C-alpha angles and dihedrals in degrees: 000000000000091000092050093049093048092045095053092042092053092048095049088047091055090065118182095019090061095049093046091055091044091048093055092046088047090056090054088049090054096048094048092053094040098051095041091045091049094052092042089053090049089050094051094043094047093048093046094051094042089053094047097045106029124005107027110189091332141311138255111220132199109246092247095045118115115169090204095053112063090188089072094060095078093061100027099098137095140173120280109246123221089251092057091043089060090052090052091052089053090052091242092119136021120196125228125191121204126209132167117232145157126237128202112209112179092344094307123117124230130177111231140171118239114213121192117206136171109260088213096056118126103188101080128049093231109128092243092152085081087065093067109146119271132173095214100068145349105265122213136176126208137178127253094256090054093047089049092050093049093038091231138122146198112308097025122119126227132196111236125191120194139165122235126221092276093054096255116142122227135168138205141164119255125196121222104232098173140013111204131194123227138154091223106093094188089072094042118034113079094353133118117190118214132176109278097233092050094051091045090055094044092054098037090243097124112181092003135123141184099212140356124222114217125225130213095277096052109111095208132237136106123300119208103309094340112110116219116223113195126211092262087062096041093048095052093107093052093047092049093049094048089047092053092046091050089050091053094048092047088068090063100043090038091057091050090048091050090051091050092049090047089055090051090048092051092047091050093050091049093045092054092047094051096041099052096124091047090054091049091050091054091052092044090053092058106272115136118238091249090054089056089046087054091053093057093041091053090050090058092045091051089063089066091048091051088047091053090052092051091047091051091052099053099016100058096065092043093049092045090052094049093046090054103033099030134221113278119225130198113267091237090069093063094076099066096113096256134083111283128150122210085244122047120196109213117229113216106188125190089243091056093052094045094047091048093050089048092049095050094044092048095049093045090051092051094047090049093050096053099069092035093060093083089067088070088065093045124122112216094225093055091046092052088051090049094244103134107156 
């Protein structure tokens, strides 16, 4: 307790020097919390929207299906068994059929992926109700990215050419009945959504599917030859991207933290050099050398405590504003192949704040202890004479 009282008294007596060091360390505090909160918010938001729009609680894949190999799409389909039909009726699964095709907007040719989905499905947030069967035209829905790429809009018709399971080409006009907006590019870019029964008939794959998306009530696990992929597997790309982005941002806040710790180190070295007689007096009055070391170590640690207080004062309103209003991003960053909104809402968890405080306090303590170690080898008579080596 004596060491703590003396340490805080000495720091408060140092005035501006103390608050300059605390201010630099506080800036490092702020950057660590901000960047990690920003990427954690992106992580939470991306996974939430990807689950809602694309993967649900997991997916069942055909054994030959590989989402990264388009050549597997032609053969990656199989009949839907009665057991799976029962799960579909219970809204535990919804089937999706894949088929490659070409589309001809305004005389141009684009390669697209046709995906057939049940208009009555309730697992994904896709506006599939717009695909209700009609005898007048073949309905289709697309995302805004796709509409922008094809330079088309709701109500327009497009010529689509596909190949059935026997390799025979056919073509037909589809009508865009809805253009939806989502931050998940893998349900938007290069994809045209059609009614499942229509696509099955067009391709000659009656009662067949490529994958099944699982709902909340699906218990998980393989069914027959269908391989279940859980969210941990399906979110690997998001996790890897967030991890790499965090690694890049750590270079920035790590550099700021190192500069702040270097300032504390230099301050401690200078303080020990200028207060040699004070150190000798402490030892002469009966303090052990390690008690004096503790005083100087606590002084360095106190910088991190003052920094935490400063960060709380100006950081709390900033973090509260960002968590509620979001952090806007350039529109160009939205087309990176992974779910990203043009506004990210940072997520500042209690674990993030506590771990940041512990990190800064621990590093400040270590940096303060290193120059204070020489006091343990000090002779009181030399300290009183001001001859610390």
